[in-house]
C-alpha positions as CSV (number, residue, x, y, z in Angstrom):
1,X,123.9,143.8,-33.6
2,X,121.8,141.4,-31.5
3,X,119.6,144.0,-29.9
4,X,119.1,145.8,-33.2
5,X,117.5,142.6,-34.6
6,X,114.8,142.8,-31.9
7,X,113.7,146.2,-33.1
8,X,110.2,145.8,-34.9
9,X,110.8,149.0,-36.9
10,X,113.5,147.4,-39.2
11,X,111.3,144.5,-40.2
12,X,108.7,144.5,-43.1
13,X,106.3,141.6,-43.6
14,X,106.7,140.0,-47.0
15,X,104.3,137.1,-46.7
16,X,101.8,136.1,-44.2
17,X,99.3,133.1,-44.1
18,X,99.2,129.6,-45.1
19,X,97.9,130.2,-48.5
20,X,99.9,130.7,-51.7
21,X,100.2,133.6,-54.1
22,X,98.1,133.0,-57.3
23,X,99.9,132.7,-60.6
24,X,99.4,136.1,-62.5
25,X,98.7,136.1,-66.3
26,X,102.0,135.7,-68.2
27,X,103.2,136.0,-71.8
28,X,105.2,133.2,-73.4
29,X,108.2,135.2,-74.5
30,X,108.3,133.9,-78.1
31,X,106.9,135.3,-81.2
32,X,105.0,132.6,-83.0
33,X,104.6,132.6,-86.8
34,X,102.6,129.5,-87.7
35,X,98.8,129.8,-87.4
36,X,98.7,126.1,-85.9
37,X,100.2,125.5,-82.5
38,X,99.8,122.9,-79.8
39,X,100.0,123.8,-76.1
40,X,100.2,121.5,-73.2
41,X,99.4,122.8,-69.7
42,X,99.9,120.6,-66.7
43,X,100.3,120.8,-62.9
44,X,102.1,118.3,-60.6
45,X,100.0,119.8,-57.5
46,X,96.7,120.3,-59.4
47,X,93.6,118.5,-58.3
48,X,92.9,115.2,-60.1
49,X,89.5,116.3,-61.0
50,X,90.4,119.7,-62.3
51,X,89.5,120.1,-66.0
52,X,90.9,123.8,-66.7
53,X,94.6,124.4,-66.5
54,X,94.5,128.0,-67.9
55,X,93.1,130.3,-70.4
56,X,95.1,131.0,-73.5
57,X,94.9,134.4,-75.3
58,X,96.5,135.0,-78.6
59,X,98.2,138.4,-78.5
60,X,98.6,140.3,-81.8
61,X,101.1,143.1,-81.9
62,X,99.8,146.1,-84.0
63,X,101.8,149.0,-85.5
64,X,99.7,151.6,-83.6
65,X,101.6,154.3,-81.7
66,X,98.9,154.3,-79.2
67,X,99.8,152.2,-76.1
68,X,96.4,151.1,-75.5
69,X,96.0,149.3,-78.8
70,X,99.8,148.3,-79.3
71,X,98.7,144.8,-78.7
72,X,95.2,143.3,-79.2
73,X,93.9,140.0,-77.6
74,X,92.2,138.3,-80.6
75,X,91.3,134.7,-79.3
76,X,90.8,133.1,-75.9
77,X,90.8,129.4,-75.5
78,X,90.6,127.0,-72.6
79,X,93.4,124.6,-72.1
80,X,92.6,121.4,-70.5
81,X,94.5,120.1,-67.4
82,X,97.4,117.7,-68.3
83,X,96.2,117.7,-72.1
84,X,97.6,119.1,-75.2
85,X,95.3,121.4,-77.0
86,X,95.6,122.2,-80.8
87,X,95.0,126.0,-81.5
88,X,94.2,126.6,-85.2
89,X,94.3,130.2,-86.2
90,X,94.2,129.5,-90.0
91,X,90.8,131.2,-90.3
92,X,92.5,134.5,-89.1
93,X,96.3,134.2,-89.8
94,X,98.6,137.1,-88.7
95,X,102.3,137.6,-89.4
96,X,103.2,136.8,-85.8
97,X,101.7,136.6,-82.3
98,X,102.4,135.7,-78.8
99,X,100.4,133.6,-76.3
100,X,99.4,134.8,-72.9
101,X,98.3,132.3,-70.2
102,X,96.0,133.0,-67.4
103,X,95.6,130.2,-64.8
104,X,92.7,130.2,-62.3
105,X,93.5,131.8,-59.0
106,X,93.6,128.4,-57.3
107,X,96.3,126.9,-59.5
108,X,99.4,126.1,-57.4
109,X,101.9,125.5,-60.3
110,X,101.8,125.4,-64.0
111,X,104.1,123.8,-66.5
112,X,103.6,124.9,-70.2
113,X,104.9,123.3,-73.4
114,X,104.3,125.0,-76.8
115,X,104.8,123.3,-80.3
116,X,104.7,125.3,-83.4
117,X,103.5,123.5,-86.6
118,X,106.4,123.9,-89.2
119,X,104.8,121.7,-92.1
120,X,103.1,123.0,-95.2
121,X,99.5,124.6,-94.5
122,X,97.3,124.2,-97.5
123,X,93.7,124.3,-98.1
124,X,93.2,120.5,-98.8
125,X,89.4,120.7,-99.1
126,X,89.7,123.3,-102.0
127,X,92.4,121.0,-103.6
128,X,90.2,117.9,-103.2
129,X,87.3,119.8,-104.8
130,X,89.3,120.7,-107.7
131,X,90.4,117.2,-108.2
132,X,86.8,116.0,-107.8
133,X,85.5,118.5,-110.4
134,X,88.2,117.4,-113.0
135,X,87.2,113.8,-112.3
136,X,83.5,114.5,-112.6
137,X,84.1,116.2,-116.2
138,X,86.1,113.2,-117.2
139,X,83.4,110.7,-116.0
140,X,80.5,112.7,-117.6
141,X,82.6,112.6,-121.0
142,X,82.9,108.9,-120.7
143,X,79.2,108.4,-120.0
144,X,78.2,110.6,-122.9
145,X,80.7,108.6,-125.2
146,X,78.9,105.4,-124.1
147,X,75.4,106.7,-124.7
148,X,76.6,107.9,-128.1
149,X,77.8,104.5,-129.0
150,X,74.4,102.9,-128.2
């Protein structure tokens, strides 16, 4: 056995050098439903001056039988290093989606936290405008009544 270990034909190089292997793009293995999520990307070994932790793509599954378009990357957002980023997809909501993260090639490690918004999503601006319209009609009626009394 000892002599067999010295045979270079039975060895295969698996890693060589002083660098590291870049982190490949990866999908977060969850289907998200809310159009609002918060994502925090951080690195313990990242540089203190680094601004970008990774790129975040929203991957939307389709019902197409064609493999090339079975999933579509719809949005791409930068995630700041050691920061929480709010991703708001309310302008283009879908039933469900995944997030795919793509760290820069120099990133030594990456920790990701994802929070999905579970509260009520409403168009508060439209609601506020409706209330303002009702108030405006009421105020105009009172002004008309005051002028009529003069």
